C-alpha positions, 0 to 999 in steps of 0.5 A: 894363779894364772891357768897354768899355775893352775895347770900344772899344780893339779898335775902335780897331784895326781897319783902314777895311774892319773898321770899315765893315763893323762901323759898319753892323752897328752902324747896323743893330743900333743900328736894331731896337732903335729899331724894337722900342722904337718898337713897345712904345711904340706897342702899351703906349700910351705914343704915343697922346698924340701920335695924339690933338694930330697929329688934333685939330691937322688938325681945327683946320684946324693941318696943310697938305698937303705 
């Protein structure tokens, strides 16, 4: 049995309360990893083209107030 299969089996055996706690922890972990990746991409300039496009659209009048 692989490590992933062991994890899946263990998760499937959790009771409702344990599963809800696990789910909350896992969602927080995913959010933290996403935040770290976004920060890394922003610092590296990987997202610069998106900002440039947004500013270009704004200056070209292609945006509207929210």
